[in-house]
N, C-alpha and C positions, 0 to 999 in steps of 0.2 A: 817164362813167366808159366807157372803152371795155369791149366786150364780154371782151375778154380779161383785162383785169385786175381786171373782175366776178369770172371763173369761178374768177382765181388766188383772189382776195379770200374765194371762198366754198370752198375747197380750204383755204385758212388757217383760215378760221374753224371748220369743221365735217368739216373730212377729207375732206369726198366732197361731188358734187354731183349734182343729182334732173334728166336731163336725158332729154327723149323725142323717140325717133327718130320722125319719121314716115315712111312709104316709099310714097310718090305712086302705085306701081304696085299697087300692095296695096287700095284703096278707091278712091270717086270722090271729086272734088273736094269736093263738099258732106260726106262724112266725114272727108276729114282736115282740114279745116276746123271740124268738132265736135270732132274729136279735140285740136286744139290746142286750143282754148277749153278742154276738159276738164283738158287736161294743167296751163294756167296755174291754172284753178279749185283744183286740187290742190296748187299752190305749186311747179310745176314750175323749176327756175332759168331754162332754155334749152328751146329746140327744136331740132334737127338733122330736116333735111328733106334726104331723100336715101336711095337703095337701090341696089344691084346695076346693075342695069339704066336705071333714067330714062329709058324709054319713053315716056312720060306726055307727048303732044304739047302740054299747056296746063301746061308744068312753071313757067314765068315767072311764069302768072299767079296759078297753086295760091300759090309764095312771097307776091306781090304781097297775095292776100288776107287768106293768115294774118297777113303780117306789119299790116296793117288792123286782122285781129280780136282780137289780142293785144297784151299790153305786153313782156312777157318777151321776151329776145334770139331770135331765128330766125338760126338758121348752117347753110346750104346744106353738107350732108355730102356730099361727093366717093365717087359709088361706083367700083367696079374699082380703089381704089389699094391 
């Protein structure tokens, strides 16, 4: 199932979803991975990764490691939009 379809199903069935936003500028790589794993354990429906600055030089590596650490969808949340 595509992520968009999954989120629409969640909205239809429950009225709202539980989405966690991880701002990579606020914590270390290791801490952000821990936060993602905790979000999954707490039954989050998906994880947004992003913020207003995105000044972290390891953003791509962070996304890759979080995707490897959790089974729920990981969505890049654009900053400055």
